C-alpha positions as CSV (number, residue, x, y, z in Angstrom):
1,M,212.1,306.5,197.2
2,A,215.0,305.3,199.5
3,V,214.6,303.8,202.6
4,A,216.7,306.4,204.3
5,T,214.5,309.2,203.1
6,I,212.0,308.7,205.4
7,Y,214.3,309.3,208.5
8,N,214.5,313.0,207.0
9,Y,211.5,313.3,208.7
10,F,211.8,310.9,211.4
11,A,214.3,310.2,213.8
12,S,213.5,306.5,214.4
13,K,211.4,303.7,214.0
14,E,209.3,304.5,217.1
15,E,209.0,307.8,215.6
16,I,207.5,306.5,212.9
17,L,205.3,304.0,214.5
18,L,204.0,306.5,217.0
19,S,203.0,308.8,214.1
20,I,201.4,306.0,212.6
21,F,199.8,305.1,215.3
22,R,198.5,308.6,216.3
23,R,197.2,309.1,212.8
24,E,195.1,305.8,213.4
25,F,194.1,306.4,216.6
26,E,192.7,310.2,215.2
27,Q,190.3,308.8,212.3
28,R,189.4,306.1,215.4
29,M,187.8,308.8,217.7
30,Q,186.6,311.0,214.8
31,I,183.5,308.8,214.9
32,F,183.1,309.9,218.8
33,R,183.5,313.9,217.5
34,N,181.2,313.9,214.9
35,P,177.3,313.6,215.5
36,L,176.0,310.4,214.4
37,G,172.6,311.7,213.8
38,C,171.2,313.6,216.9
39,N,167.9,312.4,216.9
40,L,169.3,308.3,217.0
41,P,168.6,306.0,220.2
42,V,171.5,306.0,221.8
43,L,171.8,302.4,221.5
44,D,171.6,302.8,217.5
45,K,174.2,304.8,218.2
46,V,176.5,302.3,220.0
47,K,176.0,300.3,217.5
48,E,177.1,302.6,214.7
49,I,180.0,303.0,216.6
50,L,181.0,299.3,217.1
51,Q,179.8,298.7,212.9
52,D,182.5,301.2,212.3
53,Q,185.4,300.0,214.5
54,F,184.9,296.5,213.6
55,S,184.8,297.8,210.1
56,Q,188.4,299.0,210.7
57,L,189.6,296.1,212.2
58,S,188.3,293.6,209.0
59,E,190.1,295.6,206.9
60,K,193.1,296.9,208.5
61,G,193.6,294.0,211.1
62,D,196.9,292.7,210.2
63,F,198.6,296.3,210.7
64,L,197.0,297.1,213.5
65,A,197.9,293.8,215.0
66,F,201.6,295.3,214.2
67,L,200.8,298.4,215.5
68,I,200.1,297.0,219.2
69,E,202.8,294.3,218.9
70,E,205.1,297.2,218.2
71,R,204.3,299.2,220.9
72,V,204.0,296.2,223.6
73,N,207.5,295.3,222.7
74,Q,208.6,299.1,222.6
75,N,207.3,299.0,226.5
76,R,208.5,296.0,227.5
77,D,212.2,296.8,226.3
78,F,211.9,300.0,228.2
79,A,210.9,297.9,231.4
80,L,213.7,296.1,230.7
81,N,216.2,298.4,230.6
82,S,215.1,300.4,233.2
83,L,215.2,297.4,235.6
84,A,218.8,296.2,234.3
85,C,219.9,300.5,235.1
86,T,218.7,299.8,238.7
87,R,220.5,296.8,239.0
88,R,223.8,298.5,238.4
C-alpha cells in the first residue's frame, strides 16, 4: 500500500493520530464498561483494572508514548500559533 493511500481515508496526520488515539482510549475504557466479576470485592476489581492498564503499557509503551508526545506537540503548536495571531 502506498503511503498516500491512507490520505484517502484521513485528511491529515493529525486525523490519523486522533483516530489511533481514540481506538486505544476505547480499548482502555472497555475494562470499565465490562463487569469484572460482580462478586469480587472492590479492591480486587481495582487490582484487575491496574494489572490490565500496566500490561497494556508494557506491551505498547513506546507506541503510547509516541501518541502522547504527538498530542502534546500538537497542543503546543496550536498554543504558539494562537499566541502569534494575537500579537499581530
